[in-house]
N, C-alpha and C positions, 0 to 999 in steps of 0.2 A: 639542567637540563629539562627541556618543557613538558610538562606530564602531558597525555594524553585525555581528553573527556571521556569519563564511565559513563554507560548508560547499562542499568538492570533492567531487564523484562522479567515479569514474575505475572504472579495472580493464576486466576481457578486453571485446572488441568480441560483442556478441550475449550480453549476461550482463543485462541489464535495465535501462542507465543511461538510456532515455529515459523509460518507465516509472516510475524513482526521482522525477527529475525532473519530471515532471508530477503525481506525488503530492505533491513537496515545495512545488509553484505553487498544490496547492488547499488546502493551508494555508496560504498569505496568503505566501509565500516569492517575492521576485524571484529569476528563475531564467534563465538563458542558457547555452548549449546551443554546446561547440565554440567556445570563449572561448580565444584565442590567449593561452597564458602569461603569454607577456612582454608583452601589453597590459594584464594585470591592475594593477598599481599605478597606471596612469593613470587605467583606469575608476573605481578607486575614489576617487582623487581627484575626480573629475568625480560620483562618484554620490553623496558623503557627504548633499548635501544633500535628494537626495530618496530615500534610503534609510529614513527614520524612518516613513512609513508600513509599511513590511514586516517582518515577523519575522525576517528575515533574508536572507542573498544564496546562493544556491547556484549553482555551476559547475559543468560538464560538459565535462571536459577529457581527452581521451585521446589515440591515436598519430596521430588525424587531423588533429594540429597535430604538424609535424615537430619542432618545436622544445621539444616537453613535455617528453621524457624529458630532455634535454640542458640546459635552463633551468629545471626548474621548482622545484632546491631553491634556486637564489639566487633569485628569484622570491619564493618564500614569507620568505626572509629579509627582503627588503624589507619587505615586509606586517609581520612582526612587530614591525622598525623604527618603523614607520607606527603600531602601537596594537592591529594588528587581532591580534582571535583565529579562528583556524580550526583545522578538522579535515576529515579526509579519511575518507571512506568509499568502499570499495574492492569492486566486487562481481567476481564470477566463476561459471563454471559448469565443468563434467567438458566434456573435448573431443568424450565423443559427444553430449551435447545441445547444444554450439554447434555442430556440422556438421549436427544435425538444423534448429535453429533458423535458421541459413543457407539450407536445402534448400527450408524450409519458407515463408520471405520474401523467396527469391532477392536481397536486398539484398547490395551488393560489400566485402568485406571488406577495411580499408583497406591490409595489409601484402599483397594476393591479385594487388597488378598483375602482378608478374615470377614469384607461387608457386600452388599449387594449394593450395585452400581448407585443407585437412588441414595444410600444412607453412606456412599464415600462420597458423591457430591455435594451433600448438606456437612459432612465432617470436615473436609477440608474448607467451604467457606468460612465456618467457627476458626478453625483453627489460623486460618490468612487474615482474619477480620485486624490482627493488631497491625501487620504488617500493610495493609490496604488503606490506613491512616497514616502511615506515613509516605503515601507513595506523591509524587510529583505530578501526577499525571495517572487518572482513572481511565480507559476507555471499556465502554460496553461494546460487544461486539457483536451483541445480539444480531440487530437486522443488518449486522454488515455482509456484504460478502470478500471473496478473497480479495479483490481490486480495491472496495474501498477501506479496508483495513490496510490495503499497501500506501494506500493514496495518502492516508493520514499518517503514518510513519513517515512516508517523503517528507509531507510538510511540517511534521515536528522534529527531522532529521536537520533540517534547512542548511542542504548542504548545496553549495555556489561552484559550478565548474572552474576549472583550474582559468578559464579565459574570462570569469567576470561575469558570466552569462547564468541568467535563469535557466532552471531544468524546465523543459515545459514537457506536460503529457497530452496525448492528443487522444481521445478517446470517443470511440461511435457507438451508440446506445438506440435501444428501442423506447418510444415514449411509453410502447405498453406494459412495460418492465418497468417504468420507473425512473426519474432522473437522476443523476448521479448527486449523491448526496454530495460531496466533495469537489466536484466540476465550479471554475471561477466563472468561465464564460460558457454560453451555452447557445446554441446556433441551431434552430430547425429549420431541416431543408426536407418535409415533405411538401413545400411545393413543386417538387423538379418532378417531374413526370415518372411513374411507378413502374417499375419492370414485374414488380407483380403481377399486374395486369396481363402480361404477354404468356400464352402458356409455357412456350417453351424455354423462358428464361426464369418463370418464377424460382424451381429445386436449386438454379445457381447461387451462387453469394458474390458480394462485392469484389471479391476477389478475384473472380473471373474475368478475362477480357471480354468476354459478351455484356457483362453486366456493366464492367468502367465504360463499354465504345457506346451503350446506352445512353447510359447517366450524363457523359460528357459529352459529347456531341451532337451538342447542340446550343442555338445561343443563348436561352435561359439561363444554363448552366456557366455557360462562358462569362457571361454578363456577372453572372452573380459571385464567381470567385474571382474576377476579377478586381472587384469592388471589396471582396470579405478580406482579400490577402494586402489592399491597402489599407484596411482598419488596421487588421493585425501589425503590417509594418508602424503601424504608427502607435499603438496600444503597448506593445510589448517592450520599446526602451522606454515607456513613460513607469511602468509595472517596474522596469529594475532599475530604473531613477530614483523608485521608492523605497527599494531596498527588498523587493519580493523577491523569495529564492525558485518558487517552486510555483508552477502557475499549469491548470488545469483548462483544457480547454474539450468542452463534449459536444461532438454534432449526434442528433439525432435524428432519426425517422418514424416511423411507426412499428416497426418491427427489430429495427437493427439490424437487417441483413443485407441489404441492397445499396440503398443511393449512402445512409451514414458512412457503409464504409469505404465505399468510390471516395466521398468526401472527407472524410479522416484522412485518407491516405493522401489525398491531393494537400490536405494541409500542413502531414507532416513532412513533407516534400519539401513544399515553401521555406519551412520553417528549416528542417536540414541547410537546407542551401546557403543560408545566410551562418552557418556557423555554429549555430546554436546546439547544445543538446535537446536532442527531442527523443521520446518515445512512442509509439501506436500502441495501442490495446483495443481489441473491437469485442465490446463487453457480451454484448448479444447475439452475436454471431450464428453461433450453434444452436440457438433457440426456435422454437415454433417462426415458421414465416408466418406473416401477417398482411394485410389489408393496408 
């Protein structure tokens, strides 16, 4: 029987493991968080018959399991003996970021029962240092947004749809908030007339019909979309032929609230009509409007 691939997501508390698991789950992986490491071989024995519909199995493991550090090496050796292939993804962030995340969420750190939060974060770093060196992938999420981390996980998952096409993510963003670090193609649409300068339109977003009409009902935008769709129709099959499994197209205006939202929606619709798997994200739509 074919052994499904196993991914173990681990690392420092507060570094984004739950977000990573959610990204894997969205891509068709079967995910289990806080699986006791000693139960893993038995779980795999029971799960083989039901694992086929999934792209793979992902387990979130960390110091919430008291046996994790002491037993993980022997358990992984058992899995190797059973014929399983696995990889370890280790997430981390710097102490300043972890402190801020814990202050914002008010969650309890697994080592903070008899320590203050700062000491708990430092102690965890020391305990996990050996495991970190064994990891196949180390992701520093200090400067990543939730969208950034999910995009990185999507690329690592390398999932191809049943039709053999890439998955395409279309994302709108504002240049004032920075380029998406994971974008493959970036289009600047700041040349389009800006609804921000119309006082009655300024508070609205690109999801509203008034902004859509303002942006789309002019010859400049129509000509741009025709030529951009032609470019994408040429490029996307070429990327597929090269074996690329995930493509991120970023559409940017100044603030990420008006023009980029409308154009990203049009690009998403165009790609979806071709039968490809597409996702649409508006990264900065709820941030402050800008010029």
